[in-house]
KEKOL-363345 format. One record per residue (C-alpha): residue in one letter; x, y, z. Coordinates in Angstrom, 2 decimals. Each point is the difference from the previous one (the first is absolute). Example, Ala and Ser with C-alpha at 12.3 -4.5 7.8 and 13.67 -1.06 7.14 Angstrom:
a	12.30	-4.50	7.80 .
s	1.37	3.44	-0.66 .
END
This chain:
m	-2.21	-92.21	51.54 .
r	-1.53	3.28	-1.99 .
k	-0.32	2.02	3.03 .
i	3.71	-0.72	1.19 .
f	1.37	0.61	-3.16 .
l	-2.15	3.61	-0.26 .
f	1.06	0.66	3.57 .
v	3.89	-0.54	-0.78 .
l	-0.53	2.53	-3.33 .
i	-1.90	2.44	2.15 .
f	2.89	-0.26	2.36 .
l	2.59	0.23	-2.24 .
s	-1.67	3.35	-1.42 .
l	-0.42	1.64	3.44 .
h	3.69	-1.53	1.03 .
n	1.67	1.77	-3.25 .
v	-2.26	3.68	0.49 .
y	1.35	-0.14	4.02 .
n	3.47	-1.20	-0.96 .
g	1.06	2.78	-2.16 .
q	-0.71	-1.82	-3.30 .
t	-1.80	1.95	-3.24 .
r	-2.53	-1.99	-1.85 .
f	2.43	0.48	-2.84 .
t	3.96	-0.58	-0.63 .
k	1.27	1.38	-3.74 .
g	-1.23	1.92	-2.42 .
a	0.37	3.38	-2.50 .
n	-0.72	3.30	-0.49 .
l	-1.99	1.34	-2.70 .
t	1.10	3.22	-0.83 .
n	-0.53	2.71	-1.93 .
w	-3.71	-1.20	-0.34 .
f	-2.18	2.12	2.51 .
q	2.60	2.62	0.40 .
t	-0.93	2.70	-2.50 .
q	-0.88	3.82	0.76 .
n	-3.78	-0.91	-0.39 .
i	-2.21	-2.45	-1.08 .
y	0.08	0.14	-3.91 .
e	3.88	-0.30	0.49 .
i	-0.72	-3.52	1.14 .
n	0.76	-2.69	-2.80 .
f	-2.36	-2.55	1.70 .
s	0.68	-2.80	-2.75 .
k	3.96	0.24	0.72 .
f	-0.58	-3.36	2.45 .
t	-3.32	-2.17	-0.38 .
k	-1.16	-2.83	1.90 .
d	2.53	-1.97	-2.20 .
d	3.25	1.77	1.47 .
f	-1.68	-0.72	3.37 .
f	-0.33	-3.81	-1.02 .
y	3.51	0.01	-1.44 .
l	1.51	1.72	3.41 .
k	-2.02	-2.91	1.96 .
s	1.36	-2.86	-2.42 .
i	3.37	1.34	0.67 .
g	-0.71	-0.28	4.20 .
c	-0.75	3.54	0.91 .
d	-3.16	-0.22	2.59 .
i	0.14	3.60	0.76 .
i	-0.03	3.24	-2.63 .
r	0.75	3.43	1.21 .
i	-1.64	3.02	-2.00 .
p	1.59	3.51	0.38 .
i	-3.04	2.24	-0.28 .
n	0.25	3.85	0.00 .
f	-3.01	0.71	1.53 .
k	0.75	3.24	0.80 .
a	-0.48	0.83	-3.52 .
m	-3.18	-1.24	-0.60 .
v	-2.36	1.24	2.54 .
d	-1.92	3.12	0.23 .
e	1.92	2.54	2.19 .
n	-3.03	2.23	0.54 .
n	-2.15	-2.86	1.24 .
n	1.39	-1.50	2.81 .
y	2.65	-1.70	-2.24 .
k	-2.95	-2.53	-1.37 .
v	1.47	-2.41	-2.29 .
d	-0.61	-0.37	-3.78 .
n	-2.61	-2.50	-0.79 .
y	1.58	-0.67	-2.94 .
l	3.45	-1.36	1.93 .
l	-2.76	-1.48	2.73 .
f	-1.50	-2.46	-3.02 .
l	3.56	-0.66	-1.76 .
l	1.22	-1.10	3.41 .
d	-2.98	-1.89	0.13 .
k	0.46	-2.39	-2.81 .
v	3.72	-0.26	1.37 .
c	-1.11	-1.78	3.23 .
d	-2.32	-1.82	-1.70 .
w	2.88	-1.80	-1.88 .
a	2.06	-0.07	2.94 .
e	-2.98	-1.62	1.84 .
e	-0.89	-2.74	-3.19 .
l	3.74	-0.94	0.10 .
q	0.41	-0.18	3.89 .
i	3.01	2.24	-0.11 .
n	0.44	2.76	2.39 .
i	0.20	3.51	-0.81 .
i	1.31	3.44	1.78 .
i	-1.82	3.08	-0.78 .
d	2.89	2.28	0.46 .
n	-0.48	4.05	0.37 .
h	3.01	0.89	-2.10 .
p	0.28	3.68	-0.54 .
f	3.10	1.60	-1.52 .
r	3.22	0.72	1.75 .
k	-0.25	3.66	-0.29 .
d	-3.06	-0.18	1.83 .
i	0.89	0.75	3.60 .
t	-1.76	-1.82	3.19 .
n	-0.35	3.61	2.11 .
e	-1.07	-0.70	3.84 .
n	-3.87	0.62	-1.42 .
y	0.45	-2.75	-2.54 .
d	-3.22	-1.84	2.01 .
e	-2.31	2.62	-1.50 .
i	0.48	-1.82	-3.48 .
l	0.61	-3.46	1.19 .
i	-3.15	-0.24	2.09 .
p	-2.18	0.90	-2.01 .
i	1.15	-2.32	-3.00 .
w	0.49	-2.83	2.25 .
k	-3.28	0.53	1.14 .
e	-1.70	-0.52	-3.26 .
l	2.17	-2.30	-1.17 .
s	-0.81	-2.46	3.17 .
k	-3.71	0.59	-0.44 .
h	0.36	-1.19	-3.60 .
f	2.40	-3.04	0.03 .
k	-1.09	-1.14	4.21 .
n	-2.18	-2.79	-1.68 .
r	2.26	-1.44	-2.36 .
t	2.47	-2.85	0.77 .
n	3.11	-0.09	2.39 .
l	1.75	-0.28	-2.99 .
i	0.18	3.79	-0.13 .
h	2.21	1.92	2.10 .
y	0.16	3.72	0.43 .
e	3.56	2.04	0.30 .
i	-0.92	3.25	1.62 .
l	3.40	2.04	-1.85 .
n	2.79	-1.44	-2.11 .
e	3.44	2.29	1.75 .
p	-1.19	2.60	1.69 .
h	3.07	2.69	0.34 .
g	0.72	3.51	1.15 .
i	-1.65	-0.89	3.21 .
s	1.28	-1.57	3.06 .
n	-0.82	-3.54	1.55 .
f	-1.90	1.97	3.31 .
k	-2.22	1.73	-1.90 .
w	-0.65	-2.86	-3.07 .
n	-1.02	-2.29	2.71 .
k	-2.42	2.29	1.35 .
i	-1.52	0.36	-3.70 .
l	-0.07	-3.90	-0.40 .
q	-1.65	-0.39	3.85 .
n	-2.77	2.37	-1.51 .
v	-0.63	-1.90	-3.27 .
l	-0.10	-3.55	1.19 .
n	-2.81	2.01	2.54 .
e	-1.48	0.65	-2.48 .
i	-0.21	-3.26	-2.19 .
r	-0.19	-2.26	2.77 .
k	-3.83	2.14	0.57 .
i	-0.76	-1.64	-3.27 .
d	1.85	-3.05	-0.89 .
t	1.37	-2.15	2.29 .
s	1.25	-2.52	-2.13 .
h	2.28	0.57	-2.61 .
s	3.48	0.25	0.73 .
i	1.91	3.44	0.22 .
i	3.28	0.02	-1.17 .
i	2.02	3.31	1.41 .
g	3.89	1.31	-0.24 .
a	2.09	2.36	1.72 .
a	1.10	3.68	-1.06 .
n	3.29	0.48	-1.87 .
f	-1.44	-1.76	-3.40 .
n	-0.91	-3.41	1.94 .
s	3.32	-0.10	1.28 .
y	0.47	-3.98	1.57 .
k	2.45	2.63	2.22 .
d	-2.72	1.43	1.54 .
l	-2.00	-2.91	0.40 .
d	0.82	0.77	4.16 .
s	-1.78	3.26	-0.52 .
l	-3.13	-1.54	-0.30 .
l	-2.76	-0.49	2.59 .
i	-1.28	-3.50	0.50 .
f	-3.60	0.27	-0.53 .
n	-2.14	-2.48	2.03 .
d	-1.66	-1.18	-2.89 .
k	0.89	-3.38	-0.89 .
n	-1.11	0.72	-4.00 .
i	2.88	2.50	-0.76 .
i	2.67	-1.09	-2.02 .
y	3.48	2.16	0.05 .
t	1.58	0.82	-3.10 .
f	3.57	1.69	-0.86 .
h	1.90	0.03	-3.68 .
f	3.27	-1.29	-0.56 .
y	2.57	1.29	-2.77 .
e	3.18	-0.79	1.72 .
p	2.65	0.72	-1.33 .
f	-1.22	3.22	-1.28 .
l	3.23	0.72	-2.75 .
f	-1.10	-3.33	-1.10 .
t	-3.47	-0.25	0.01 .
h	-0.70	3.55	-1.92 .
q	3.22	-0.04	-1.94 .
g	-1.47	1.74	-3.22 .
a	-2.75	1.84	1.82 .
s	-0.51	3.26	-1.62 .
w	-2.30	1.45	3.02 .
i	2.40	0.06	2.79 .
n	1.43	3.41	0.36 .
p	3.51	-0.05	-1.31 .
s	-1.48	-2.30	-2.95 .
m	1.35	-3.50	0.19 .
e	-0.01	-0.46	-3.56 .
k	3.53	-0.24	-0.05 .
v	0.49	-2.94	2.61 .
k	0.36	-3.02	-1.64 .
n	0.83	-3.68	0.03 .
i	0.54	0.11	3.53 .
s	0.24	-3.51	1.36 .
f	-1.39	-2.06	2.41 .
p	1.32	-1.09	1.83 .
y	3.03	2.10	0.02 .
n	2.61	-0.38	-1.94 .
e	2.88	2.04	0.02 .
n	1.50	-0.17	-3.26 .
k	-3.69	1.17	-1.73 .
m	-0.56	3.09	2.46 .
h	-0.08	3.29	-1.79 .
i	-2.34	3.12	0.68 .
d	0.39	3.01	-2.54 .
n	1.99	2.90	0.96 .
s	-2.89	2.19	-0.04 .
y	-1.01	-1.38	3.56 .
s	3.02	0.29	2.00 .
k	-1.20	2.89	1.91 .
s	-3.54	-1.31	0.72 .
w	-1.94	-2.46	2.34 .
i	-0.04	-2.74	-2.68 .
q	3.94	-0.35	0.54 .
s	-0.45	-0.27	3.34 .
l	-2.01	-3.27	-0.96 .
f	2.94	-0.96	-2.31 .
k	2.16	0.23	2.97 .
r	-1.99	-2.17	2.25 .
y	-1.18	-2.77	-2.54 .
k	3.03	-2.12	0.94 .
i	-1.99	-0.67	3.01 .
e	-3.46	0.49	-1.27 .
g	0.48	-2.02	-3.43 .
t	0.24	-3.11	1.63 .
e	-2.46	-2.90	1.32 .
k	0.81	0.01	3.24 .
y	-1.13	3.77	0.50 .
l	-3.45	-0.89	-1.48 .
y	-0.43	-3.12	2.03 .
e	0.93	2.62	3.12 .
m	-2.59	2.58	-0.86 .
i	-2.73	-2.69	-0.39 .
d	0.68	-1.77	3.01 .
k	-0.47	3.55	1.78 .
i	-3.51	0.19	-1.55 .
a	-0.66	-3.78	1.08 .
e	1.10	1.30	3.39 .
f	-3.05	2.61	-0.10 .
k	-2.69	-2.56	-0.95 .
k	0.89	-2.18	2.54 .
k	0.89	2.00	2.97 .
n	-3.99	1.60	-0.80 .
n	-1.50	-3.58	-1.19 .
v	-1.30	2.40	-3.34 .
k	-0.98	-1.25	-3.39 .
l	2.73	1.82	-2.22 .
f	0.14	0.58	-3.75 .
c	2.67	1.27	-2.53 .
g	-2.48	2.18	-2.92 .
e	3.36	1.04	-1.47 .
f	3.18	-1.34	-1.12 .
g	1.96	-0.52	-3.17 .
v	2.83	1.23	-2.65 .
l	-0.69	2.48	-2.70 .
n	0.58	-1.65	-3.25 .
f	2.28	2.45	-1.82 .
n	3.53	0.19	0.72 .
v	0.41	-3.23	1.77 .
d	1.51	-3.53	-1.05 .
k	-3.02	-2.39	-0.16 .
n	1.67	-2.66	1.92 .
d	0.86	2.24	3.25 .
r	-4.03	1.38	-0.30 .
n	-0.66	-3.95	0.20 .
y	2.43	-0.60	2.51 .
w	-1.13	2.93	2.57 .
h	-4.15	-1.34	-0.27 .
r	0.86	-3.14	0.62 .
i	2.36	0.87	2.73 .
v	-2.56	2.73	1.62 .
s	-3.77	-2.33	-1.09 .
e	1.92	-3.04	1.56 .
y	0.96	1.41	3.49 .
l	-3.15	1.77	0.18 .
t	-2.25	-2.97	-0.48 .
k	2.37	-1.81	2.43 .
n	-1.04	2.61	2.73 .
n	-3.81	-0.54	-0.76 .
i	-0.30	3.86	-1.31 .
a	-1.89	-0.07	-3.14 .
w	0.81	2.48	-3.17 .
t	-1.12	1.47	-3.08 .
v	2.80	0.65	-2.55 .
w	0.08	3.59	-1.53 .
d	-0.97	-0.73	-3.01 .
f	-1.70	-2.39	-2.53 .
n	0.23	1.73	-3.05 .
g	1.84	3.25	0.57 .
d	3.78	1.64	0.04 .
f	0.41	-2.44	3.48 .
g	-2.06	-3.03	-1.39 .
l	0.17	-3.58	-0.79 .
f	0.16	0.73	-3.87 .
d	3.30	0.66	-1.93 .
k	0.68	2.78	-2.31 .
n	-1.55	-1.64	-2.61 .
q	-2.92	-0.39	1.62 .
k	0.24	-3.86	0.49 .
i	-0.47	-1.35	3.44 .
n	3.53	-0.79	1.88 .
l	-0.86	-3.98	0.50 .
e	3.38	0.12	2.11 .
l	-1.28	3.16	2.07 .
l	-3.38	-1.90	0.82 .
e	2.17	-2.78	1.23 .
s	2.09	1.98	2.44 .
l	-3.07	0.80	0.87 .
n	-1.16	-3.42	1.00 .
f	-2.65	0.84	-2.43 .
k	-0.94	-2.55	-2.66 .
s	1.78	0.25	-3.61 .
v	-3.03	0.66	-1.82 .
n	0.05	1.74	-3.74 .
y	-2.13	3.36	0.02 .
e	-2.18	0.56	-3.33 .
n	-1.51	3.39	-0.82 .
q	-1.57	-0.83	-2.99 .
i	-2.78	1.98	-0.85 .
q	-2.85	-2.18	-1.88 .
i	-2.06	1.67	-2.21 .
g	-1.98	-2.15	-1.54 .
k	-3.28	0.98	-2.00 .
n	-0.93	2.68	2.69 .
y	2.59	3.11	1.60 .
k	-1.56	1.44	2.88 .
i	1.46	3.82	0.03 .
f	-2.03	1.55	2.94 .
s	-2.61	-2.03	2.01 .
d	-0.07	1.76	3.81 .
y	3.71	0.73	-0.45 .
c	2.49	-0.32	-3.02 .
e	0.74	-3.54	-0.56 .
k	3.25	-1.88	-0.28 .
g	2.49	1.54	-2.42 .
v	-1.41	3.42	-0.07 .
k	1.51	2.94	2.24 .
p	-2.69	2.37	2.53 .
i	-1.81	2.38	-2.01 .
k	1.52	2.73	-0.89 .
s	-1.26	3.58	-1.15 .
a	0.90	3.84	-0.69 .
n	-2.07	0.85	3.17 .
m	-0.39	-3.14	1.98 .
k	-2.39	2.46	2.36 .
n	-2.62	-0.47	-2.94 .
i	0.00	-4.13	0.77 .
t	-1.76	-1.77	2.74 .
f	-1.10	-3.27	0.76 .
s	-3.79	-0.01	0.18 .
i	-1.69	-2.93	2.24 .
e	-3.31	1.45	-0.93 .
e	-0.22	-0.41	-3.37 .
k	1.19	-3.16	-1.46 .
t	-0.99	-2.66	-2.54 .
e	2.08	-3.31	1.74 .
g	2.35	-0.03	2.62 .
k	0.04	2.41	2.81 .
y	1.65	2.92	-1.89 .
s	0.10	2.10	-3.00 .
l	2.19	3.19	-1.50 .
k	-1.37	3.45	0.52 .
w	1.22	2.74	-2.25 .
k	-1.27	3.71	0.85 .
n	1.17	3.19	-1.85 .
a	2.15	-1.29	-2.33 .
e	2.04	2.58	-2.17 .
k	0.37	-0.18	-3.78 .
y	2.38	-2.84	-0.98 .
s	0.01	-1.35	3.52 .
t	0.29	-3.33	-0.18 .
i	-0.24	-3.71	2.66 .
t	3.09	-2.26	-0.85 .
f	0.01	-3.22	0.37 .
d	3.81	-0.87	-0.30 .
f	0.96	-3.52	-0.90 .
s	2.71	-1.49	1.78 .
p	2.12	-1.82	-1.87 .
n	-1.54	1.04	-3.53 .
k	-2.89	-2.14	-1.32 .
n	0.46	-1.63	-3.10 .
l	-3.80	0.31	-1.36 .
q	0.21	-0.95	-3.44 .
n	-1.24	-3.75	0.45 .
f	-3.39	2.18	1.76 .
a	-0.13	1.90	-3.48 .
n	0.49	-2.95	-2.14 .
e	-3.14	-1.64	2.08 .
n	-2.13	3.46	-0.73 .
a	-0.06	0.24	4.05 .
v	-1.47	2.76	1.55 .
v	0.34	2.87	3.16 .
k	-2.99	-0.78	1.84 .
f	-0.71	2.67	2.97 .
s	-3.38	1.46	1.61 .
i	-0.23	3.72	0.19 .
k	-2.47	2.68	1.34 .
f	0.00	3.70	-1.30 .
s	-1.55	3.21	2.53 .
n	-0.98	1.72	-3.13 .
p	-0.85	-1.15	-3.32 .
n	1.69	0.28	-3.39 .
t	3.25	-0.06	1.79 .
k	2.50	-1.80	-2.07 .
i	3.24	-1.20	0.99 .
d	2.91	-2.03	-1.64 .
l	1.43	-3.48	1.11 .
r	3.85	-0.08	-0.99 .
f	2.74	-3.03	-0.52 .
v	3.83	1.77	-0.22 .
d	2.37	-2.80	-1.44 .
s	3.96	0.28	1.20 .
k	2.43	1.93	-1.13 .
i	2.68	-2.34	-1.14 .
n	3.04	1.76	-1.27 .
s	0.70	4.13	-0.46 .
s	-1.38	-0.07	-3.30 .
d	-3.08	-1.49	1.42 .
h	-3.05	1.56	1.56 .
a	-2.65	-1.18	2.42 .
w	-2.79	-0.37	-2.30 .
r	-4.01	0.54	0.45 .
k	-3.06	-1.72	-0.78 .
n	-3.30	1.75	0.94 .
y	-3.60	-0.82	0.44 .
s	-2.75	2.85	0.79 .
i	-3.39	-0.95	1.68 .
e	-2.75	2.48	1.04 .
s	-2.15	-0.59	2.82 .
d	-3.86	-0.35	-0.40 .
n	-3.02	1.78	1.61 .
s	-0.50	-2.34	2.56 .
n	2.27	0.97	2.99 .
s	0.16	-4.04	0.89 .
w	2.90	-2.31	-1.00 .
q	0.81	-0.49	-3.27 .
k	1.83	-3.11	-1.09 .
f	2.63	-0.18	-2.54 .
e	1.86	-2.48	-2.12 .
i	2.26	1.24	-2.84 .
p	2.17	-1.84	-2.14 .
l	3.97	0.54	0.11 .
n	-0.32	0.07	-3.60 .
d	-2.39	3.07	-0.06 .
f	2.67	1.97	1.96 .
y	1.59	2.58	-2.43 .
e	3.62	1.52	-0.29 .
t	-0.08	3.69	1.32 .
g	3.78	0.20	-0.17 .
c	2.27	1.30	2.70 .
y	0.40	3.19	2.50 .
e	3.76	-0.04	0.98 .
n	2.06	2.37	2.00 .
g	-1.79	2.83	-1.25 .
k	-0.49	-0.82	-3.81 .
w	-2.68	-2.25	-1.57 .
y	0.60	-2.82	-2.73 .
n	-2.66	-0.65	-2.33 .
p	-0.92	-3.44	-0.39 .
e	2.81	-2.57	-1.62 .
n	-1.93	-3.44	-0.36 .
k	3.02	-0.76	2.69 .
f	-3.13	-0.86	3.25 .
d	1.46	-3.22	0.99 .
w	-2.47	-2.26	2.12 .
n	2.92	-2.49	0.80 .
e	1.64	2.70	2.92 .
i	-2.81	1.59	1.76 .
d	0.78	2.15	2.57 .
k	-3.03	2.15	1.09 .
f	-4.00	0.08	-0.03 .
e	-1.59	3.54	0.96 .
i	-2.98	1.83	0.32 .
v	-0.10	3.09	-1.67 .
a	-1.43	3.27	0.11 .
e	0.87	-0.08	-3.60 .
q	-3.13	1.98	-1.64 .
e	-1.04	2.55	2.64 .
s	0.62	1.16	3.85 .
l	-1.72	-1.75	2.52 .
m	-0.32	2.80	2.13 .
g	-3.27	-0.69	2.20 .
k	-0.19	-3.25	-1.22 .
t	-0.03	-3.56	1.64 .
i	1.31	-3.07	-1.60 .
l	-0.35	-3.52	1.72 .
l	1.89	-3.23	-1.25 .
d	-0.14	-3.01	1.04 .
e	1.54	-3.93	-0.81 .
i	2.16	1.02	-2.93 .
e	1.32	-3.03	-1.66 .
i	1.28	-0.79	-4.02 .
s	-1.86	-3.63	-0.61 .
i	0.31	-2.66	-3.12 .
p	-3.86	-0.57	-0.70 .
n	-1.25	-3.85	0.49 .
END
């Protein structure tokens, strides 16, 4: 009996692969996470394993991760992917595999990055390295070659796709590869894609119809659509109005067509055409993005549009990831509360989202990356800061700070601001490990509170430390109550301390070259936290 059961499972699995079905059905994009200009801007703790668990709890079986690989490779070294980025992505894959949820590693450069006819010179080395790195991962991990290629014909884009697919398949034959058409993954261009002889290809498209409704309020459109507001869905003649400034623009033509395009019938017709591509070619199909900007739109209309689109995609066996989870198109309202009605519209479970940062007796600031509630590291000269894998005390990485000018800082910005009054009351300490390249080097640690009104200032408390002569790692535990007020420097003016520093509203923790220039010197930092002694 057990053999028959296993045979049935295997048969069903193979049937899905060859019957145009993806391993996943519905999920969300985690935006503004890895979509940065460099690795130092990545706010890795923006999302955690708890967020993955939440997404699974509401019914997501797929998470799409947009990543700006183009900005995180060494162009002078055959587009080598930064090792620190791979380290972070490995943690994401660990969460996905532990929770048994699919993820898409989505190569997602900024829109201004035109896809020229030689773009395979960038894509091939990147994807060769990525496929070597991830090939032994489970098939929960999927590769998306390039988000929204544009500025190139589909004829030339197909050639690039063929070249990239060939190179990936020399290394990795098991993982699904996701490809879409040129013209920004337009669903209207699906028929221009080559149908590759590879049953593990997933074809993708994006769906933002009708554009006048889904992008009302968008400032990045030319001309800006910020004045487009209250466009209803479905079309309601009594509610239709558009600002006169659009009278001679292409937006006016969208307005004129909206009587036809702003209807359920139009959406069904467009999705029917998409489904026909799937049926005709017997391929797996996936809508990587769809959504409505949450600026100038009626909430109920927005929820209804999502219901219509998601239900009809699902009815046609087309998997999808909504754009996005917690961004301008997201599942949260303008007060950053989860929109339970929208979850229901998408046939997700209506589960409240809790994002409280539990401090307890220990509050980590940096350990391989900035911890939850701490923005990415900032410094006046980020070129002086790197992540070091060679020298660390725990984990994988430490911070390396080289050639800092006097008064330079490494800033850990708390978001939201932190109430550390209880820590101060409980004689908490700042704990960290540090290694100096030179003896008798002095630096300061600094807390900065928040300016709460126009008459207040962002007051500082400092503590100075000095290296010993060992040239080895030193561990410090400095009581918060040993920090002393130093005043405030604001708008080019110095303010002497007035005993107004407030532990209730801490904005930043900083490492400061306060005492001297650190030119020609190197400092390593690791495992920074605030801790209440047992």
